[in-house]
C-alpha positions in Angstrom: -43.2 9.2 -56.2 -44.0 12.8 -55.7 -41.4 15.6 -55.4 -41.7 15.6 -51.6 -40.9 11.9 -51.3 -38.0 12.3 -53.7 -36.5 15.1 -51.6 -36.9 13.0 -48.4 -35.2 10.0 -50.1 -32.4 12.2 -51.4 -31.9 13.7 -47.9 -31.7 10.3 -46.4 -29.0 9.2 -48.9 -27.1 12.4 -48.3 -27.1 11.9 -44.5 -25.9 8.3 -45.0 -23.1 9.5 -47.2 -22.0 12.1 -44.7 -21.9 9.5 -41.9 -19.8 7.2 -44.0 -17.3 10.0 -44.7 -17.2 11.0 -41.0 -16.6 7.4 -40.0 -13.6 7.1 -42.4 -12.3 10.5 -41.1 -12.8 9.5 -37.5 -10.9 6.2 -38.1 -8.0 8.2 -39.6 -8.0 10.6 -36.6 -8.0 7.8 -34.0 -5.0 6.1 -35.7 -2.9 9.2 -36.4 0.6 9.4 -35.2 1.4 9.8 -31.5 3.1 13.1 -32.3 -0.1 14.5 -33.8 -2.2 13.4 -30.8 0.4 14.8 -28.4 0.1 18.2 -30.0 -3.2 18.8 -28.2 -4.9 20.1 -31.4 -8.4 18.9 -32.1 -8.7 17.8 -35.7 -11.6 19.0 -37.9 -13.2 15.5 -38.2 -13.2 15.2 -34.4 -14.6 18.7 -34.0 -17.5 17.8 -36.4 -18.2 14.5 -34.7 -18.2 15.9 -31.2 -20.5 18.7 -32.3 -23.1 16.3 -33.7 -26.4 16.3 -31.8 -27.6 13.0 -30.3 -28.2 10.4 -31.5 -25.7 11.0 -34.4 -22.8 11.8 -32.0 -23.6 9.2 -29.3 -21.1 6.7 -30.5 -18.4 9.3 -30.3 -19.0 10.2 -26.7 -16.1 8.2 -25.3 -13.8 9.7 -28.0 -15.0 13.3 -27.3 -14.9 13.0 -23.6 -11.5 11.3 -23.3 -9.9 12.9 -20.2 -6.3 12.6 -21.2 -4.2 12.2 -24.3 -1.8 9.2 -24.4 1.9 9.6 -25.0 4.2 6.7 -25.7 7.9 6.9 -24.8 10.5 4.3 -25.9 13.4 3.4 -23.6 16.9 2.6 -24.6 16.3 -1.1 -24.6 13.5 -0.9 -27.1 10.6 -1.2 -24.6 7.8 1.3 -24.4 5.5 2.7 -21.8 2.3 4.7 -22.1 1.3 7.5 -19.8 -1.7 9.8 -19.6 -1.2 13.5 -20.4 -3.9 16.0 -19.5 -5.2 18.3 -22.2 -4.0 21.8 -22.2 -5.3 23.7 -19.2 -6.4 20.6 -17.4 -4.9 18.3 -14.8 -5.5 14.7 -14.0 -5.7 13.5 -10.4 -3.5 10.6 -9.8 -4.7 7.7 -7.5 -3.5 8.1 -4.0 -0.6 5.7 -3.2 -0.1 4.1 0.1 3.3 5.5 1.1 5.1 4.9 4.4 5.3 7.8 6.8 8.8 8.7 8.0 8.7 11.2 10.9 12.0 12.2 12.4 12.7 10.7 15.8 12.7 14.1 17.4 9.0 14.5 16.5 7.9 12.7 19.6 6.4 9.9 17.6 7.7 6.3 17.1 6.4 4.1 14.2 5.4 0.5 14.8 4.6 -1.9 12.0 4.2 -5.7 11.4 6.3 -7.5 8.8 4.8 -8.7 5.6 7.0 -11.8 5.7 6.6 -14.7 8.2 9.4 -16.7 9.9 9.7 -19.8 12.0 11.0 -19.7 15.6 14.7 -19.7 14.6 15.1 -15.9 14.0 18.8 -15.9 14.7 18.2 -14.7 18.3 16.9 -11.3 19.3 19.5 -9.5 17.1 18.5 -11.7 14.1 14.9 -10.6 14.6 16.0 -7.0 14.7 17.8 -7.5 11.4 14.7 -8.9 9.8 12.9 -5.6 10.7 15.7 -3.7 9.0 15.6 -5.9 5.9 11.8 -5.5 5.7 12.2 -1.7 5.5 15.0 -2.0 3.0 12.8 -4.1 0.7 10.2 -1.3 1.0 12.7 1.3 -0.2 13.3 3.0 3.1 16.4 5.1 3.4 19.4 3.2 4.9 19.8 5.5 7.8 16.1 5.2 8.6 15.9 1.4 8.8 18.6 1.2 11.3 16.3 2.8 13.9 14.0 -0.2 14.1 14.1 -3.4 16.3 11.9 -6.4 16.9 9.4 -6.2 19.8 9.8 -9.7 21.4 11.2 -11.2 24.6 14.0 -13.6 25.2 14.8 -15.8 28.2 16.9 -13.0 29.6 15.0 -9.9 28.7 11.3 -9.1 28.4 9.9 -7.0 25.5 9.0 -4.2 27.9 12.6 -3.9 29.1 14.0 -4.2 25.6 11.9 -1.2 24.4 13.0 0.9 27.4 16.7 0.0 26.9 16.8 0.7 23.2 14.6 3.8 23.3 16.1 5.2 26.5 12.7 6.4 27.7 9.0 5.8 27.1 8.0 9.5 26.6 6.9 9.1 23.0 3.6 8.3 21.3 3.5 5.1 19.3 1.7 5.2 15.9 1.1 2.7 13.2 2.1 3.1 9.6 -1.1 5.1 8.8 -0.3 7.6 11.6 -3.0 6.2 13.9 -2.2 6.3 17.6 -1.4 2.8 19.1 -0.4 4.0 22.6 0.3 7.4 24.2 3.6 6.1 25.4 5.3 2.7 25.6 4.0 2.0 29.1 0.5 2.0 27.8 1.3 -1.1 25.7 1.3 -3.4 28.7 -1.5 -4.9 30.7 -0.8 -4.2 34.3 -4.4 -4.0 35.6 -5.9 -6.6 33.4 -7.9 -4.3 31.1 -5.3 -2.9 28.7 -6.6 -1.7 25.4 -4.3 -0.2 22.7 -5.9 2.4 20.6 -5.3 1.1 17.1 -4.2 -2.2 15.6 -0.6 -2.7 14.5 -1.9 -4.1 11.3 0.1 -2.3 8.5 3.3 -3.7 7.1 6.5 -2.0 5.9 4.7 -1.3 2.5 1.9 0.4 4.4 -0.5 -2.4 3.4 -3.0 -3.8 5.8 -2.1 -7.5 6.4 -4.5 -10.4 6.0 -4.0 -14.0 7.2 -2.0 -14.9 9.1 -2.4 -12.2 11.8 -0.2 -14.0 14.2 3.1 -12.4 15.4 6.0 -13.9 17.4 6.3 -12.2 20.8 7.3 -14.6 23.5 5.8 -12.0 25.8 3.2 -11.9 28.6 0.5 -9.1 28.7 2.7 -7.4 31.3 5.6 -7.1 28.9 7.7 -9.7 30.7 9.1 -12.8 29.0 7.2 -16.1 28.7 9.0 -19.2 30.0 9.4 -20.4 26.4 10.7 -18.3 23.6 11.8 -20.9 21.0 15.1 -21.1 22.9 15.5 -17.4 22.7 14.6 -17.5 19.0 17.2 -20.0 17.9 15.1 -23.1 17.6 12.6 -24.2 14.9 12.4 -27.9 15.8 9.3 -29.6 17.2 8.5 -29.7 20.9 9.3 -26.0 21.7 6.6 -23.4 21.6 6.2 -19.7 22.3 3.6 -17.0 22.4 2.2 -15.2 19.4 0.0 -12.0 19.4 -2.7 -10.9 17.0 -1.8 -7.8 14.9 -5.4 -6.6 14.7 -6.3 -7.1 18.4 -6.8 -4.1 20.6 -6.8 -6.0 23.9 -3.9 -7.8 25.5 -4.2 -10.4 22.7 -2.1 -8.0 20.6 0.9 -9.3 22.4 -0.2 -12.5 24.1 -2.7 -14.5 22.1 -1.8 -18.2 21.7 1.1 -20.6 22.0 2.5 -21.7 18.7 5.0 -24.5 17.8 8.4 -23.1 16.8 8.2 -24.9 13.5 5.3 -22.6 12.5 5.7 -19.3 10.8 4.5 -15.9 12.1 5.2 -12.2 11.6 7.3 -9.8 13.7 6.4 -6.5 15.3 9.0 -3.7 14.6 9.3 -0.5 16.6 11.3 2.6 16.0 13.9 3.5 18.6 
């Protein structure tokens, strides 16, 4: 073998040895203590690896381009949790969470949502249905004083949903919005089908957790498109035995079907509409 070939072979062996050393150093760097990683300092082996030209550094790309360090904290009960910490001078964008929107009543808006839970026709009467709206908000972490402002939108044999809203809200001069802030109706009178062509502007399809509901979409209402009571309301929402039926609406409908869709047996389970006073 000539001198040139010997030099090439020696160079190859030298490169291989360097790569082995770097691999060992890299392994040690990746398994160093959390305190060292939290310091934000870039160790010499990592600096070398990340500076290597491709293809030598290609396997270290995920290591070099890690967007955040990891910090582990231990609670008093022995458990641990891991959170991402951005490198010095950088910030990490957290994923947007679906949070309920709580405007003050004086804002001129009133929130309306549909419950995530379903119930049979025995709701404990109209007041029991109202309580279920409050409990739904409590389960979602709403402030105690806030949940008290909500009631169920449904009719009984003695009072239609339209009259109930007017009675509890004192007037109809407020815009109704869903949990995402989308306008449902410009005022509560616009909810009702007087001329036969009512169309609400957005569906009442978000629950107390600000999540869009899926099946079932049906909601107990006992209400006609006009806002008046249907003849049957599961005995004013105190009956869940067979033979009695009442009206359900569709939470994603934009026509009168939002309030008056189909008749359902009182043994079946459906959601509730809840409106802010």
